A tleap script that builds the chain and sets N, CA, C and O, in Angstrom:
source leaprc.protein.ff14SB
mol = sequence {
  NMET SER ASN LEU ALA LEU LYS GLU LYS ILE
  LYS GLU ARG SER ASN GLN ILE ILE GLU MET
  LEU LEU ILE ASP SER GLU ASN GLU SER ILE
  GLU ASP TYR LEU LEU ASP LEU GLN GLU ILE
  LYS LYS ALA LYS THR PHE LYS GLN ILE CYS
  ASN LEU GLN ASP ARG ASP TYR LYS GLU GLU
  ILE LEU ASN LEU LYS GLN GLU LEU LYS GLY
  GLU CLYS
}
set mol.1.N position { 9.736 23.163 -6.039 }
set mol.1.CA position { 9.025 21.979 -6.499 }
set mol.1.C position { 7.768 21.826 -5.649 }
set mol.1.O position { 7.832 21.804 -4.420 }
set mol.2.N position { 6.660 21.725 -6.301 }
set mol.2.CA position { 5.407 21.595 -5.561 }
set mol.2.C position { 5.058 20.129 -5.337 }
set mol.2.O position { 5.461 19.244 -6.092 }
set mol.3.N position { 4.300 19.910 -4.280 }
set mol.3.CA position { 3.830 18.558 -3.998 }
set mol.3.C position { 2.930 18.051 -5.113 }
set mol.3.O position { 2.937 16.863 -5.436 }
set mol.4.N position { 2.157 18.956 -5.697 }
set mol.4.CA position { 1.262 18.575 -6.786 }
set mol.4.C position { 2.056 18.075 -7.993 }
set mol.4.O position { 1.683 17.084 -8.621 }
set mol.5.N position { 3.139 18.757 -8.311 }
set mol.5.CA position { 3.982 18.342 -9.439 }
set mol.5.C position { 4.611 16.982 -9.158 }
set mol.5.O position { 4.687 16.139 -10.052 }
set mol.6.N position { 5.060 16.764 -7.926 }
set mol.6.CA position { 5.661 15.470 -7.571 }
set mol.6.C position { 4.615 14.368 -7.621 }
set mol.6.O position { 4.894 13.271 -8.105 }
set mol.7.N position { 3.413 14.646 -7.124 }
set mol.7.CA position { 2.336 13.647 -7.185 }
set mol.7.C position { 2.031 13.264 -8.625 }
set mol.7.O position { 1.799 12.093 -8.925 }
set mol.8.N position { 2.030 14.243 -9.508 }
set mol.8.CA position { 1.766 13.972 -10.922 }
set mol.8.C position { 2.880 13.100 -11.518 }
set mol.8.O position { 2.611 12.171 -12.280 }
set mol.9.N position { 4.125 13.409 -11.162 }
set mol.9.CA position { 5.257 12.598 -11.650 }
set mol.9.C position { 5.165 11.165 -11.127 }
set mol.9.O position { 5.451 10.218 -11.859 }
set mol.10.N position { 4.769 11.004 -9.864 }
set mol.10.CA position { 4.631 9.671 -9.276 }
set mol.10.C position { 3.533 8.899 -10.000 }
set mol.10.O position { 3.686 7.710 -10.281 }
set mol.11.N position { 2.439 9.567 -10.298 }
set mol.11.CA position { 1.337 8.917 -11.028 }
set mol.11.C position { 1.802 8.472 -12.417 }
set mol.11.O position { 1.510 7.355 -12.844 }
set mol.12.N position { 2.525 9.346 -13.118 }
set mol.12.CA position { 3.049 8.996 -14.441 }
set mol.12.C position { 4.001 7.808 -14.356 }
set mol.12.O position { 3.938 6.891 -15.175 }
set mol.13.N position { 4.888 7.833 -13.352 }
set mol.13.CA position { 5.866 6.751 -13.202 }
set mol.13.C position { 5.162 5.445 -12.850 }
set mol.13.O position { 5.553 4.383 -13.335 }
set mol.14.N position { 4.136 5.509 -12.018 }
set mol.14.CA position { 3.363 4.307 -11.673 }
set mol.14.C position { 2.767 3.688 -12.930 }
set mol.14.O position { 2.827 2.474 -13.127 }
set mol.15.N position { 2.195 4.528 -13.771 }
set mol.15.CA position { 1.605 4.035 -15.018 }
set mol.15.C position { 2.661 3.424 -15.933 }
set mol.15.O position { 2.398 2.424 -16.599 }
set mol.16.N position { 3.857 4.019 -15.970 }
set mol.16.CA position { 4.943 3.474 -16.788 }
set mol.16.C position { 5.373 2.100 -16.277 }
set mol.16.O position { 5.599 1.184 -17.067 }
set mol.17.N position { 5.484 1.958 -14.966 }
set mol.17.CA position { 5.889 0.677 -14.379 }
set mol.17.C position { 4.843 -0.387 -14.670 }
set mol.17.O position { 5.186 -1.511 -15.037 }
set mol.18.N position { 3.568 -0.043 -14.510 }
set mol.18.CA position { 2.491 -1.002 -14.795 }
set mol.18.C position { 2.512 -1.392 -16.268 }
set mol.18.O position { 2.340 -2.564 -16.605 }
set mol.19.N position { 2.718 -0.428 -17.133 }
set mol.19.CA position { 2.787 -0.716 -18.566 }
set mol.19.C position { 3.942 -1.673 -18.875 }
set mol.19.O position { 3.781 -2.607 -19.660 }
set mol.20.N position { 5.096 -1.443 -18.263 }
set mol.20.CA position { 6.242 -2.343 -18.471 }
set mol.20.C position { 5.932 -3.747 -17.977 }
set mol.20.O position { 6.295 -4.727 -18.627 }
set mol.21.N position { 5.265 -3.851 -16.838 }
set mol.21.CA position { 4.888 -5.164 -16.308 }
set mol.21.C position { 3.956 -5.900 -17.255 }
set mol.21.O position { 4.113 -7.100 -17.480 }
set mol.22.N position { 2.988 -5.186 -17.808 }
set mol.22.CA position { 2.045 -5.815 -18.736 }
set mol.22.C position { 2.740 -6.254 -20.017 }
set mol.22.O position { 2.436 -7.318 -20.555 }
set mol.23.N position { 3.664 -5.448 -20.506 }
set mol.23.CA position { 4.408 -5.817 -21.711 }
set mol.23.C position { 5.252 -7.053 -21.442 }
set mol.23.O position { 5.300 -7.969 -22.264 }
set mol.24.N position { 5.922 -7.078 -20.287 }
set mol.24.CA position { 6.743 -8.234 -19.924 }
set mol.24.C position { 5.904 -9.500 -19.782 }
set mol.24.O position { 6.341 -10.584 -20.169 }
set mol.25.N position { 4.714 -9.366 -19.234 }
set mol.25.CA position { 3.901 -10.554 -18.979 }
set mol.25.C position { 3.194 -11.067 -20.230 }
set mol.25.O position { 2.640 -12.166 -20.217 }
set mol.26.N position { 3.205 -10.283 -21.312 }
set mol.26.CA position { 2.599 -10.758 -22.557 }
set mol.26.C position { 3.291 -12.017 -23.079 }
set mol.26.O position { 2.668 -12.833 -23.757 }
set mol.27.N position { 4.567 -12.172 -22.767 }
set mol.27.CA position { 5.340 -13.308 -23.256 }
set mol.27.C position { 5.233 -14.530 -22.344 }
set mol.27.O position { 5.844 -15.565 -22.612 }
set mol.28.N position { 4.461 -14.409 -21.273 }
set mol.28.CA position { 4.308 -15.515 -20.335 }
set mol.28.C position { 3.022 -16.291 -20.645 }
set mol.28.O position { 2.253 -15.925 -21.534 }
set mol.29.N position { 2.817 -17.353 -19.900 }
set mol.29.CA position { 1.584 -18.124 -20.082 }
set mol.29.C position { 0.394 -17.302 -19.600 }
set mol.29.O position { 0.554 -16.326 -18.867 }
set mol.30.N position { -0.781 -17.705 -20.016 }
set mol.30.CA position { -1.995 -16.979 -19.640 }
set mol.30.C position { -2.181 -16.985 -18.125 }
set mol.30.O position { -2.681 -16.016 -17.554 }
set mol.31.N position { -1.781 -18.074 -17.479 }
set mol.31.CA position { -1.909 -18.155 -16.021 }
set mol.31.C position { -1.011 -17.118 -15.342 }
set mol.31.O position { -1.433 -16.438 -14.407 }
set mol.32.N position { 0.227 -17.005 -15.821 }
set mol.32.CA position { 1.152 -16.014 -15.265 }
set mol.32.C position { 0.665 -14.599 -15.534 }
set mol.32.O position { 0.781 -13.718 -14.682 }
set mol.33.N position { 0.124 -14.394 -16.713 }
set mol.33.CA position { -0.413 -13.081 -17.069 }
set mol.33.C position { -1.552 -12.697 -16.127 }
set mol.33.O position { -1.615 -11.562 -15.655 }
set mol.34.N position { -2.444 -13.636 -15.857 }
set mol.34.CA position { -3.571 -13.374 -14.958 }
set mol.34.C position { -3.097 -13.115 -13.529 }
set mol.34.O position { -3.652 -12.272 -12.825 }
set mol.35.N position { -2.060 -13.852 -13.106 }
set mol.35.CA position { -1.492 -13.611 -11.782 }
set mol.35.C position { -0.892 -12.211 -11.698 }
set mol.35.O position { -1.052 -11.517 -10.693 }
set mol.36.N position { -0.204 -11.804 -12.755 }
set mol.36.CA position { 0.362 -10.455 -12.786 }
set mol.36.C position { -0.741 -9.400 -12.695 }
set mol.36.O position { -0.602 -8.405 -11.983 }
set mol.37.N position { -1.827 -9.625 -13.416 }
set mol.37.CA position { -2.951 -8.683 -13.361 }
set mol.37.C position { -3.528 -8.581 -11.951 }
set mol.37.O position { -3.880 -7.494 -11.492 }
set mol.38.N position { -3.620 -9.727 -11.267 }
set mol.38.CA position { -4.125 -9.716 -9.896 }
set mol.38.C position { -3.197 -8.928 -8.975 }
set mol.38.O position { -3.662 -8.168 -8.125 }
set mol.39.N position { -1.899 -9.104 -9.142 }
set mol.39.CA position { -0.928 -8.382 -8.316 }
set mol.39.C position { -0.985 -6.885 -8.598 }
set mol.39.O position { -0.899 -6.074 -7.676 }
set mol.40.N position { -1.128 -6.526 -9.844 }
set mol.40.CA position { -1.231 -5.106 -10.210 }
set mol.40.C position { -2.477 -4.503 -9.577 }
set mol.40.O position { -2.446 -3.384 -9.064 }
set mol.41.N position { -3.557 -5.244 -9.619 }
set mol.41.CA position { -4.818 -4.753 -9.061 }
set mol.41.C position { -4.704 -4.528 -7.547 }
set mol.41.O position { -5.317 -3.604 -7.012 }
set mol.42.N position { -3.927 -5.366 -6.858 }
set mol.42.CA position { -3.757 -5.247 -5.409 }
set mol.42.C position { -2.878 -4.057 -5.032 }
set mol.42.O position { -3.024 -3.502 -3.943 }
set mol.43.N position { -1.980 -3.667 -5.907 }
set mol.43.CA position { -1.028 -2.598 -5.595 }
set mol.43.C position { -1.742 -1.251 -5.554 }
set mol.43.O position { -2.274 -0.790 -6.564 }
set mol.44.N position { -1.750 -0.634 -4.398 }
set mol.44.CA position { -2.457 0.635 -4.218 }
set mol.44.C position { -1.504 1.824 -4.076 }
set mol.44.O position { -1.869 2.953 -4.404 }
set mol.45.N position { -0.301 1.580 -3.595 }
set mol.45.CA position { 0.637 2.672 -3.349 }
set mol.45.C position { 1.796 2.607 -4.340 }
set mol.45.O position { 2.026 1.585 -4.987 }
set mol.46.N position { 2.510 3.711 -4.442 }
set mol.46.CA position { 3.672 3.759 -5.317 }
set mol.46.C position { 4.717 2.739 -4.877 }
set mol.46.O position { 5.368 2.110 -5.712 }
set mol.47.N position { 4.875 2.580 -3.579 }
set mol.47.CA position { 5.829 1.601 -3.045 }
set mol.47.C position { 5.455 0.189 -3.508 }
set mol.47.O position { 6.321 -0.576 -3.931 }
set mol.48.N position { 4.182 -0.149 -3.429 }
set mol.48.CA position { 3.735 -1.477 -3.850 }
set mol.48.C position { 3.920 -1.675 -5.343 }
set mol.48.O position { 4.296 -2.760 -5.786 }
set mol.49.N position { 3.660 -0.642 -6.114 }
set mol.49.CA position { 3.844 -0.735 -7.569 }
set mol.49.C position { 5.322 -0.937 -7.895 }
set mol.49.O position { 5.666 -1.760 -8.743 }
set mol.50.N position { 6.185 -0.195 -7.229 }
set mol.50.CA position { 7.631 -0.362 -7.446 }
set mol.50.C position { 8.084 -1.774 -7.078 }
set mol.50.O position { 8.905 -2.373 -7.773 }
set mol.51.N position { 7.544 -2.293 -5.985 }
set mol.51.CA position { 7.915 -3.640 -5.544 }
set mol.51.C position { 7.536 -4.707 -6.561 }
set mol.51.O position { 8.180 -5.753 -6.628 }
set mol.52.N position { 6.510 -4.458 -7.344 }
set mol.52.CA position { 6.110 -5.428 -8.373 }
set mol.52.C position { 7.223 -5.654 -9.393 }
set mol.52.O position { 7.321 -6.725 -9.992 }
set mol.53.N position { 8.044 -4.650 -9.579 }
set mol.53.CA position { 9.136 -4.761 -10.546 }
set mol.53.C position { 10.502 -4.680 -9.860 }
set mol.53.O position { 11.509 -4.351 -10.487 }
set mol.54.N position { 10.514 -4.987 -8.557 }
set mol.54.CA position { 11.740 -4.999 -7.757 }
set mol.54.C position { 12.514 -3.694 -7.865 }
set mol.54.O position { 13.734 -3.690 -8.027 }
set mol.55.N position { 11.794 -2.601 -7.775 }
set mol.55.CA position { 12.408 -1.272 -7.817 }
set mol.55.C position { 12.382 -0.677 -6.421 }
set mol.55.O position { 11.462 -0.931 -5.643 }
set mol.56.N position { 13.395 0.113 -6.112 }
set mol.56.CA position { 13.470 0.818 -4.838 }
set mol.56.C position { 12.662 2.103 -4.963 }
set mol.56.O position { 13.053 3.018 -5.687 }
set mol.57.N position { 11.537 2.173 -4.259 }
set mol.57.CA position { 10.652 3.326 -4.421 }
set mol.57.C position { 11.301 4.627 -3.962 }
set mol.57.O position { 11.007 5.689 -4.511 }
set mol.58.N position { 12.175 4.561 -2.969 }
set mol.58.CA position { 12.857 5.776 -2.511 }
set mol.58.C position { 13.773 6.322 -3.601 }
set mol.58.O position { 13.846 7.531 -3.823 }
set mol.59.N position { 14.460 5.423 -4.266 }
set mol.59.CA position { 15.323 5.825 -5.382 }
set mol.59.C position { 14.498 6.399 -6.523 }
set mol.59.O position { 14.891 7.384 -7.147 }
set mol.60.N position { 13.360 5.785 -6.793 }
set mol.60.CA position { 12.470 6.283 -7.843 }
set mol.60.C position { 11.998 7.706 -7.522 }
set mol.60.O position { 11.966 8.564 -8.404 }
set mol.61.N position { 11.634 7.949 -6.270 }
set mol.61.CA position { 11.173 9.283 -5.875 }
set mol.61.C position { 12.308 10.298 -5.997 }
set mol.61.O position { 12.088 11.422 -6.451 }
set mol.62.N position { 13.512 9.912 -5.597 }
set mol.62.CA position { 14.656 10.816 -5.748 }
set mol.62.C position { 14.883 11.160 -7.216 }
set mol.62.O position { 15.155 12.313 -7.551 }
set mol.63.N position { 14.772 10.174 -8.080 }
set mol.63.CA position { 14.929 10.414 -9.517 }
set mol.63.C position { 13.852 11.361 -10.047 }
set mol.63.O position { 14.130 12.230 -10.874 }
set mol.64.N position { 12.626 11.186 -9.563 }
set mol.64.CA position { 11.532 12.056 -10.004 }
set mol.64.C position { 11.762 13.494 -9.520 }
set mol.64.O position { 11.491 14.448 -10.251 }
set mol.65.N position { 12.258 13.645 -8.300 }
set mol.65.CA position { 12.563 14.984 -7.782 }
set mol.65.C position { 13.658 15.646 -8.618 }
set mol.65.O position { 13.599 16.844 -8.895 }
set mol.66.N position { 14.658 14.856 -9.016 }
set mol.66.CA position { 15.726 15.384 -9.865 }
set mol.66.C position { 15.171 15.826 -11.215 }
set mol.66.O position { 15.556 16.867 -11.746 }
set mol.67.N position { 14.266 15.026 -11.758 }
set mol.67.CA position { 13.639 15.394 -13.034 }
set mol.67.C position { 12.901 16.731 -12.903 }
set mol.67.O position { 12.996 17.591 -13.779 }
set mol.68.N position { 12.169 16.891 -11.803 }
set mol.68.CA position { 11.432 18.131 -11.585 }
set mol.68.C position { 12.377 19.330 -11.472 }
set mol.68.O position { 12.092 20.406 -11.996 }
set mol.69.N position { 13.490 19.135 -10.790 }
set mol.69.CA position { 14.471 20.224 -10.668 }
set mol.69.C position { 15.033 20.593 -12.025 }
set mol.69.O position { 15.292 21.766 -12.295 }
set mol.70.N position { 15.227 19.588 -12.890 }
set mol.70.CA position { 15.767 19.825 -14.218 }
set mol.70.C position { 14.794 20.530 -15.141 }
set mol.70.O position { 15.207 21.149 -16.122 }
set mol.71.N position { 13.502 20.444 -14.838 }
set mol.71.CA position { 12.481 21.063 -15.686 }
set mol.71.C position { 12.328 22.551 -15.408 }
set mol.71.O position { 11.709 23.265 -16.196 }
set mol.72.N position { 12.877 23.024 -14.310 }
set mol.72.CA position { 12.728 24.447 -13.958 }
set mol.72.C position { 13.707 25.309 -14.669 }
set mol.72.O position { 13.710 26.526 -14.480 }
savepdb mol mol.pdb
quit
């Protein structure tokens, strides 16, 4: 498993988490939606993105590594 492949998986997973957050916040008030957007904008690392949705980033990385092993 290459670091490049893992980085790509982390980027994809980050985008999926952000997409889920935006979908969830569509049902909230405009103020809550704007607050969510501000929090998303502040999140720079995978750990911070995972924390936005109360996910354990270490577990997420382990899952991504397992996915990569399964693709070989």
